[in-house]
LUMFI-514699 format. One record per residue: residue number from 1; chain; x, y, z of N, C-alpha, C, O in turn. Coordinates in Angstrom, 2 decimals. Example, Ala and Ser with C-alpha at 12.3 -4.5 7.8 and 13.67 -1.06 7.14 Angstrom:
+-----+--------+---------+---------+---------+---------+---------+---------+---------+---------+---------+---------+---------+---------+
: num : cadena :     n_X :     n_Y :     n_Z :    ca_X :    ca_Y :    ca_Z :     c_X :     c_Y :     c_Z :     o_X :     o_Y :     o_Z :
+-----+--------+---------+---------+---------+---------+---------+---------+---------+---------+---------+---------+---------+---------+
:   1 :      A :   13.19 :   -5.69 :    7.80 :   12.30 :   -4.50 :    7.80 :   13.20 :   -3.30 :    7.80 :   14.24 :   -3.32 :    8.46 :
:   2 :      A :   12.85 :   -2.25 :    7.08 :   13.67 :   -1.06 :    7.14 :   12.90 :    0.03 :    7.87 :   13.41 :    1.14 :    8.04 :
+-----+--------+---------+---------+---------+---------+---------+---------+---------+---------+---------+---------+---------+---------+
//
This chain:
+-----+--------+---------+---------+---------+---------+---------+---------+---------+---------+---------+---------+---------+---------+
: num : cadena :     n_X :     n_Y :     n_Z :    ca_X :    ca_Y :    ca_Z :     c_X :     c_Y :     c_Z :     o_X :     o_Y :     o_Z :
+-----+--------+---------+---------+---------+---------+---------+---------+---------+---------+---------+---------+---------+---------+
:   1 :      A :    0.69 :   -1.39 :    0.06 :   -0.13 :    0.04 :    0.09 :    0.81 :    1.34 :   -0.16 :    1.48 :    1.65 :    0.83 :
:   2 :      A :    0.94 :    1.99 :   -1.07 :    1.71 :    3.45 :   -1.11 :    0.40 :    4.23 :   -0.54 :   -0.74 :    3.95 :   -0.15 :
:   3 :      A :    1.54 :    5.85 :   -0.80 :    1.18 :    7.17 :    0.04 :   -0.04 :    7.66 :   -0.35 :   -0.76 :    8.40 :    0.32 :
:   4 :      A :   -0.29 :    7.19 :   -1.59 :   -1.83 :    7.79 :   -2.63 :   -2.73 :    6.55 :   -2.05 :   -3.34 :    7.39 :   -1.39 :
:   5 :      A :   -3.20 :    5.65 :   -1.78 :   -3.61 :    4.71 :   -1.13 :   -3.86 :    4.69 :    0.08 :   -5.02 :    4.41 :    0.40 :
:   6 :      A :   -2.89 :    4.99 :    1.11 :   -3.36 :    5.64 :    2.39 :   -4.01 :    6.94 :    2.22 :   -5.05 :    7.00 :    2.88 :
:   7 :      A :   -3.71 :    8.16 :    1.45 :   -4.74 :    8.96 :    1.32 :   -6.18 :    8.29 :    0.90 :   -6.92 :    7.84 :    1.78 :
:   8 :      A :   -6.39 :    8.26 :    0.06 :   -7.78 :    7.31 :   -0.59 :   -8.58 :    7.13 :    0.76 :   -9.65 :    7.69 :    0.98 :
:   9 :      A :   -7.79 :    6.08 :    1.81 :   -8.76 :    5.53 :    2.24 :   -8.81 :    6.44 :    3.89 :   -9.51 :    6.21 :    4.87 :
:  10 :      A :   -7.76 :    7.53 :    3.65 :   -7.69 :    8.58 :    4.87 :   -9.42 :    9.39 :    4.40 :  -10.39 :    9.43 :    5.16 :
:  11 :      A :   -9.38 :    9.83 :    3.27 :  -10.02 :   10.54 :    2.73 :  -10.58 :   10.66 :    1.57 :  -10.14 :   11.33 :    0.64 :
:  12 :      A :  -11.67 :    9.97 :    1.59 :  -12.64 :    8.56 :    0.20 :  -13.42 :   10.02 :   -0.88 :  -13.49 :    9.98 :   -2.11 :
:  13 :      A :  -13.88 :   11.08 :   -0.08 :  -14.35 :   12.11 :   -0.96 :  -13.37 :   12.94 :   -1.92 :  -14.04 :   13.40 :   -2.84 :
:  14 :      A :  -12.38 :   13.19 :   -2.01 :  -11.13 :   14.02 :   -1.87 :  -11.05 :   13.63 :   -3.71 :  -10.54 :   12.64 :   -4.22 :
:  15 :      A :  -11.43 :   14.27 :   -4.09 :  -10.91 :   14.17 :   -5.89 :   -9.25 :   15.17 :   -6.39 :   -8.68 :   16.23 :   -6.17 :
:  16 :      A :   -9.11 :   13.86 :   -7.20 :   -7.65 :   14.75 :   -7.18 :   -7.54 :   15.52 :   -8.33 :   -8.19 :   15.09 :   -9.29 :
:  17 :      A :   -6.89 :   16.57 :   -8.52 :   -6.50 :   17.47 :   -9.51 :   -5.82 :   17.61 :  -10.43 :   -4.66 :   17.78 :  -10.06 :
:  18 :      A :   -5.92 :   17.63 :  -11.46 :   -4.24 :   17.08 :  -12.93 :   -3.72 :   18.39 :  -12.63 :   -4.49 :   19.34 :  -12.47 :
:  19 :      A :   -2.41 :   18.52 :  -12.54 :   -1.53 :   19.99 :  -13.04 :   -1.41 :   19.90 :  -14.02 :   -0.98 :   18.84 :  -14.47 :
:  20 :      A :   -1.75 :   21.02 :  -14.89 :   -1.00 :   21.50 :  -16.00 :    0.17 :   21.91 :  -16.32 :    0.56 :   23.07 :  -16.20 :
:  21 :      A :    0.93 :   20.76 :  -16.83 :    2.51 :   21.31 :  -16.53 :    2.59 :   22.30 :  -17.90 :    3.36 :   23.23 :  -17.67 :
:  22 :      A :    2.00 :   22.36 :  -19.26 :    1.74 :   23.57 :  -19.45 :    1.74 :   25.05 :  -19.42 :    2.10 :   25.95 :  -20.18 :
:  23 :      A :    1.11 :   24.94 :  -18.04 :    0.57 :   26.34 :  -18.13 :    1.90 :   27.44 :  -17.73 :    2.81 :   26.68 :  -17.40 :
:  24 :      A :    2.23 :   28.34 :  -17.66 :    3.30 :   29.26 :  -17.24 :    3.40 :   29.53 :  -16.11 :    2.51 :   30.00 :  -15.41 :
:  25 :      A :    4.75 :   29.21 :  -15.74 :    5.35 :   29.63 :  -14.37 :    5.67 :   30.37 :  -14.18 :    5.91 :   31.11 :  -15.14 :
:  26 :      A :    6.05 :   30.97 :  -12.54 :    6.28 :   31.80 :  -12.32 :    7.29 :   32.72 :  -13.40 :    8.22 :   32.29 :  -14.08 :
:  27 :      A :    6.64 :   34.55 :  -13.27 :    7.56 :   35.17 :  -14.66 :    9.27 :   35.05 :  -13.77 :    9.35 :   35.17 :  -12.55 :
:  28 :      A :   10.35 :   34.83 :  -14.58 :   11.22 :   34.94 :  -14.52 :   12.22 :   36.47 :  -14.12 :   11.33 :   37.33 :  -14.15 :
:  29 :      A :   13.05 :   36.94 :  -13.90 :   13.60 :   37.59 :  -14.02 :   14.34 :   38.00 :  -15.41 :   15.05 :   37.21 :  -16.03 :
:  30 :      A :   14.07 :   39.55 :  -15.88 :   14.72 :   39.76 :  -17.24 :   16.21 :   40.14 :  -17.16 :   17.03 :   40.76 :  -16.49 :
:  31 :      A :   16.11 :   39.64 :  -17.86 :   18.40 :   39.36 :  -17.97 :   18.28 :   40.57 :  -19.29 :   17.38 :   40.85 :  -20.08 :
:  32 :      A :   19.69 :   41.11 :  -19.06 :   19.80 :   42.32 :  -19.45 :   21.17 :   42.09 :  -20.24 :   21.91 :   41.17 :  -19.87 :
:  33 :      A :   21.59 :   43.07 :  -21.54 :   22.99 :   42.85 :  -22.12 :   24.08 :   43.90 :  -20.96 :   25.27 :   43.70 :  -20.71 :
:  34 :      A :   23.68 :   44.40 :  -20.72 :   24.29 :   46.32 :  -20.01 :   24.57 :   45.14 :  -18.33 :   23.75 :   44.33 :  -17.88 :
:  35 :      A :   25.82 :   45.43 :  -17.84 :   26.37 :   44.75 :  -16.66 :   25.95 :   45.72 :  -15.70 :   26.17 :   46.92 :  -15.88 :
:  36 :      A :   25.00 :   45.00 :  -14.07 :   24.64 :   45.29 :  -12.94 :   25.91 :   46.26 :  -12.64 :   26.99 :   45.89 :  -13.11 :
:  37 :      A :   25.88 :   47.07 :  -12.14 :   27.22 :   47.43 :  -11.35 :   26.97 :   47.67 :   -9.83 :   26.12 :   48.21 :   -9.13 :
:  38 :      A :   28.46 :   46.82 :   -9.61 :   28.36 :   46.60 :   -8.13 :   29.57 :   47.52 :   -7.28 :   30.79 :   47.36 :   -7.18 :
:  39 :      A :   28.71 :   48.45 :   -6.78 :   30.19 :   49.29 :   -5.84 :   29.87 :   49.43 :   -4.04 :   28.80 :   49.38 :   -3.43 :
:  40 :      A :   30.76 :   49.54 :   -3.71 :   31.10 :   49.58 :   -2.50 :   31.06 :   51.33 :   -1.98 :   31.65 :   52.10 :   -2.74 :
:  41 :      A :   30.42 :   51.92 :   -0.79 :   30.53 :   52.87 :   -0.22 :   30.57 :   53.00 :    1.29 :   30.17 :   52.07 :    2.00 :
:  42 :      A :   31.04 :   54.11 :    1.79 :   31.14 :   54.08 :    3.54 :   29.84 :   55.13 :    3.70 :   29.96 :   56.10 :    2.95 :
:  43 :      A :   28.54 :   55.14 :    4.57 :   27.81 :   56.38 :    4.75 :   27.93 :   56.33 :    6.16 :   27.70 :   55.27 :    6.75 :
:  44 :      A :   28.25 :   57.32 :    6.76 :   27.97 :   57.65 :    8.07 :   28.98 :   56.28 :    8.51 :   28.34 :   55.36 :    9.02 :
:  45 :      A :   30.16 :   56.11 :    8.39 :   31.46 :   55.35 :    8.63 :   31.09 :   53.89 :    8.35 :   32.07 :   53.16 :    8.23 :
:  46 :      A :   29.67 :   53.20 :    8.20 :   29.62 :   51.88 :    7.48 :   29.20 :   51.68 :    6.65 :   28.26 :   52.25 :    6.11 :
:  47 :      A :   30.20 :   50.20 :    6.11 :   30.19 :   50.11 :    4.64 :   28.43 :   49.30 :    4.28 :   27.69 :   48.56 :    4.95 :
:  48 :      A :   28.33 :   49.88 :    2.96 :   27.95 :   49.11 :    1.78 :   27.77 :   49.24 :    0.64 :   28.05 :   50.18 :   -0.10 :
:  49 :      A :   27.04 :   47.80 :    0.34 :   27.28 :   47.87 :   -1.15 :   26.08 :   48.75 :   -1.80 :   25.23 :   49.44 :   -1.24 :
:  50 :      A :   26.21 :   48.57 :   -2.74 :   25.29 :   49.43 :   -4.31 :   25.28 :   48.49 :   -5.41 :   26.30 :   47.97 :   -5.84 :
:  51 :      A :   24.24 :   48.31 :   -5.81 :   23.87 :   47.93 :   -7.14 :   22.99 :   48.49 :   -7.93 :   21.79 :   48.72 :   -7.83 :
:  52 :      A :   23.72 :   48.66 :   -8.69 :   22.66 :   50.38 :  -10.10 :   22.52 :   49.25 :  -11.25 :   22.70 :   48.03 :  -11.29 :
:  53 :      A :   22.01 :   50.45 :  -12.39 :   22.34 :   50.16 :  -13.96 :   21.37 :   48.62 :  -14.22 :   21.61 :   47.80 :  -15.10 :
:  54 :      A :   20.38 :   48.54 :  -13.29 :   19.59 :   47.20 :  -14.07 :   18.38 :   48.26 :  -15.06 :   17.75 :   49.18 :  -14.54 :
:  55 :      A :   18.26 :   47.85 :  -16.63 :   17.47 :   48.36 :  -17.01 :   16.35 :   47.39 :  -17.17 :   16.01 :   47.19 :  -18.33 :
:  56 :      A :   15.68 :   46.73 :  -16.22 :   14.24 :   45.89 :  -16.57 :   13.45 :   46.74 :  -15.65 :   13.70 :   47.83 :  -15.14 :
:  57 :      A :   11.84 :   45.49 :  -15.55 :   10.63 :   46.67 :  -14.58 :   11.61 :   46.43 :  -13.12 :   12.55 :   45.72 :  -12.76 :
:  58 :      A :   10.59 :   47.65 :  -12.50 :   11.26 :   47.83 :  -10.84 :   10.63 :   46.81 :   -9.90 :   10.97 :   46.69 :   -8.72 :
:  59 :      A :    9.59 :   46.04 :  -10.54 :    9.17 :   45.19 :   -9.75 :   10.44 :   44.20 :   -9.74 :   11.16 :   44.15 :   -8.75 :
:  60 :      A :   10.73 :   43.31 :  -11.05 :   11.90 :   42.49 :  -10.94 :   12.98 :   42.86 :   -9.93 :   13.36 :   42.18 :   -8.97 :
:  61 :      A :   13.42 :   44.12 :  -10.33 :   14.76 :   44.87 :   -9.43 :   14.30 :   44.77 :   -7.48 :   14.99 :   44.51 :   -6.50 :
:  62 :      A :   12.99 :   45.08 :   -7.65 :   12.98 :   44.41 :   -6.44 :   12.43 :   43.67 :   -5.64 :   12.15 :   43.94 :   -4.47 :
:  63 :      A :   12.13 :   42.22 :   -6.48 :   12.55 :   40.69 :   -6.76 :   13.69 :   40.75 :   -6.05 :   13.89 :   40.50 :   -4.86 :
:  64 :      A :   14.52 :   41.14 :   -7.01 :   15.98 :   40.70 :   -6.86 :   16.08 :   41.41 :   -5.58 :   15.73 :   40.63 :   -4.70 :
:  65 :      A :   16.48 :   42.79 :   -4.99 :   16.81 :   43.35 :   -3.74 :   16.05 :   42.04 :   -2.77 :   16.61 :   41.60 :   -1.76 :
:  66 :      A :   15.28 :   41.75 :   -3.07 :   14.64 :   41.09 :   -1.53 :   15.43 :   39.05 :   -1.68 :   15.89 :   38.51 :   -0.68 :
:  67 :      A :   15.41 :   38.63 :   -2.51 :   16.41 :   37.45 :   -3.04 :   18.16 :   37.99 :   -2.34 :   18.88 :   37.21 :   -1.71 :
:  68 :      A :   18.37 :   38.81 :   -2.52 :   19.97 :   38.53 :   -2.47 :   20.12 :   38.90 :   -0.45 :   21.03 :   38.38 :    0.20 :
:  69 :      A :   19.11 :   39.79 :    0.18 :   18.98 :   39.94 :    1.77 :   18.53 :   38.67 :    1.94 :   19.21 :   38.18 :    2.84 :
:  70 :      A :   17.64 :   37.77 :    1.51 :   17.15 :   36.53 :    2.28 :   18.71 :   35.84 :    1.63 :   19.32 :   35.68 :    2.69 :
:  71 :      A :   19.26 :   35.55 :    0.98 :   20.57 :   34.66 :    0.81 :   21.75 :   35.16 :    1.81 :   22.15 :   34.54 :    2.80 :
:  72 :      A :   22.19 :   36.39 :    1.36 :   23.07 :   37.31 :    2.26 :   22.67 :   37.10 :    3.72 :   23.57 :   36.88 :    4.52 :
:  73 :      A :   20.82 :   37.16 :    4.35 :   21.01 :   37.31 :    5.83 :   21.53 :   38.36 :    6.29 :   22.40 :   38.57 :    7.15 :
:  74 :      A :   20.56 :   39.40 :    5.26 :   21.99 :   41.12 :    5.76 :   19.95 :   41.86 :    5.89 :   18.78 :   41.48 :    5.89 :
:  75 :      A :   20.81 :   43.10 :    5.97 :   19.31 :   44.46 :    5.84 :   20.39 :   45.29 :    4.35 :   21.56 :   45.42 :    3.98 :
:  76 :      A :   18.69 :   45.72 :    3.89 :   18.96 :   46.53 :    2.58 :   17.30 :   47.25 :    2.31 :   16.17 :   46.92 :    2.66 :
:  77 :      A :   17.83 :   48.26 :    1.59 :   16.14 :   48.37 :    0.68 :   16.78 :   48.76 :   -0.68 :   17.92 :   48.51 :   -1.06 :
:  78 :      A :   15.59 :   49.54 :   -1.44 :   15.66 :   49.80 :   -3.21 :   15.11 :   51.09 :   -2.94 :   13.92 :   51.40 :   -2.82 :
:  79 :      A :   16.00 :   51.71 :   -2.87 :   15.43 :   53.31 :   -3.38 :   16.39 :   53.61 :   -4.61 :   17.52 :   53.22 :   -4.88 :
:  80 :      A :   15.33 :   54.61 :   -5.38 :   16.15 :   55.39 :   -6.59 :   17.02 :   54.56 :   -7.70 :   18.12 :   54.80 :   -8.18 :
:  81 :      A :   16.10 :   53.49 :   -7.92 :   16.50 :   52.55 :   -8.78 :   18.11 :   51.56 :   -8.56 :   18.86 :   51.06 :   -9.40 :
:  82 :      A :   18.17 :   51.57 :   -6.92 :   19.16 :   51.23 :   -6.59 :   18.64 :   50.01 :   -5.37 :   17.64 :   50.01 :   -4.65 :
:  83 :      A :   19.74 :   49.04 :   -5.49 :   19.51 :   48.00 :   -4.14 :   20.79 :   48.54 :   -3.36 :   21.95 :   48.39 :   -3.75 :
:  84 :      A :   20.34 :   49.23 :   -2.11 :   21.40 :   49.05 :   -1.32 :   21.01 :   47.75 :   -0.36 :   19.92 :   47.21 :   -0.18 :
:  85 :      A :   22.62 :   47.42 :    0.32 :   22.97 :   46.30 :    0.83 :   24.29 :   46.23 :    1.89 :   25.49 :   46.09 :    1.70 :
:  86 :      A :   23.44 :   46.39 :    3.13 :   24.37 :   46.52 :    4.25 :   25.77 :   45.82 :    4.98 :   25.92 :   44.74 :    5.56 :
:  87 :      A :   26.29 :   46.42 :    4.82 :   27.75 :   45.39 :    4.60 :   28.13 :   45.34 :    3.10 :   27.40 :   45.55 :    2.14 :
:  88 :      A :   30.04 :   44.86 :    3.13 :   30.75 :   44.78 :    2.03 :   30.24 :   43.13 :    1.62 :   30.61 :   42.13 :    2.24 :
:  89 :      A :   29.74 :   43.13 :    0.98 :   29.69 :   42.24 :   -0.23 :   28.95 :   41.81 :   -1.41 :   27.90 :   41.25 :   -1.70 :
:  90 :      A :   30.65 :   42.66 :   -2.30 :   30.51 :   42.88 :   -3.22 :   31.05 :   41.03 :   -4.14 :   30.78 :   40.77 :   -5.31 :
:  91 :      A :   31.80 :   40.07 :   -3.19 :   32.08 :   39.01 :   -3.79 :   31.06 :   38.08 :   -4.07 :   30.80 :   37.27 :   -4.96 :
:  92 :      A :   30.44 :   38.57 :   -2.73 :   29.24 :   37.28 :   -2.93 :   28.04 :   37.59 :   -3.62 :   27.37 :   36.71 :   -4.16 :
:  93 :      A :   27.70 :   38.93 :   -3.62 :   26.64 :   38.73 :   -4.51 :   26.51 :   39.36 :   -5.93 :   25.54 :   39.78 :   -6.56 :
:  94 :      A :   28.14 :   39.26 :   -6.29 :   28.63 :   39.07 :   -7.83 :   28.32 :   37.45 :   -8.08 :   27.50 :   37.01 :   -8.89 :
:  95 :      A :   28.92 :   36.90 :   -7.46 :   29.12 :   35.25 :   -7.68 :   26.99 :   35.02 :   -7.48 :   26.27 :   34.53 :   -8.35 :
:  96 :      A :   26.62 :   35.47 :   -6.31 :   25.22 :   34.99 :   -7.00 :   24.40 :   35.67 :   -8.12 :   23.46 :   35.07 :   -8.65 :
:  97 :      A :   24.81 :   37.08 :   -8.53 :   24.24 :   37.48 :   -9.94 :   24.89 :   36.47 :  -11.08 :   24.29 :   35.63 :  -11.75 :
:  98 :      A :   25.82 :   36.69 :  -11.10 :   26.35 :   35.60 :  -12.35 :   26.36 :   34.20 :  -12.61 :   26.47 :   33.57 :  -13.67 :
:  99 :      A :   26.17 :   33.71 :  -10.97 :   25.09 :   32.34 :  -11.15 :   24.03 :   32.37 :  -11.87 :   23.64 :   31.48 :  -12.63 :
: 100 :      A :   23.18 :   34.07 :  -11.52 :   22.18 :   33.93 :  -12.54 :   21.81 :   34.18 :  -13.45 :   20.64 :   34.12 :  -13.82 :
: 101 :      A :   23.19 :   34.71 :  -14.29 :   23.31 :   34.92 :  -15.43 :   23.59 :   36.27 :  -16.12 :   24.06 :   36.32 :  -17.25 :
: 102 :      A :   23.26 :   37.43 :  -15.33 :   24.07 :   38.63 :  -15.18 :   24.98 :   39.14 :  -15.00 :   25.55 :   39.07 :  -13.91 :
: 103 :      A :   25.52 :   39.93 :  -16.18 :   26.78 :   40.43 :  -16.55 :   27.07 :   41.84 :  -15.01 :   26.46 :   42.84 :  -14.63 :
: 104 :      A :   28.13 :   41.20 :  -14.63 :   28.25 :   42.33 :  -13.27 :   30.02 :   43.30 :  -13.05 :   31.17 :   42.91 :  -12.88 :
: 105 :      A :   29.66 :   44.06 :  -13.11 :   30.89 :   45.33 :  -13.53 :   31.26 :   45.51 :  -11.96 :   30.35 :   46.13 :  -11.41 :
: 106 :      A :   32.00 :   45.28 :  -11.33 :   32.80 :   45.54 :  -10.01 :   33.49 :   47.47 :  -10.22 :   34.26 :   47.74 :  -11.15 :
: 107 :      A :   33.16 :   48.23 :   -9.49 :   33.58 :   49.68 :   -9.54 :   34.22 :   50.30 :   -8.07 :   33.48 :   50.97 :   -7.36 :
: 108 :      A :   35.35 :   50.09 :   -7.73 :   35.80 :   51.11 :   -6.96 :   36.53 :   50.26 :   -6.29 :   36.40 :   49.14 :   -6.79 :
: 109 :      A :   37.22 :   50.27 :   -5.38 :   37.90 :   49.48 :   -4.34 :   38.15 :   48.20 :   -4.15 :   38.76 :   47.83 :   -3.15 :
+-----+--------+---------+---------+---------+---------+---------+---------+---------+---------+---------+---------+---------+---------+
//
């Protein structure tokens, strides 16, 4: 007796729904030809990493900001078409973006 048989015994009135695999999946981020600029600054004596130069939709850039903050477990924000990450994470951010297929250019220090 496999799992599906056990579930049928527990919930006899349940009708299985078939999932259509041809349905569109969640929209992926728009890839661009120009590189995203990754730079380092200090504001009020604290290091920050700034990403700018994304030419896609604002929602995609916000989604990218949230994903980076989650993966790095750091704070940050999205303002004025820039992603601001607290701390110096240029190397890690560049690796993450390159794995996603973006071109990244390191600016400064």
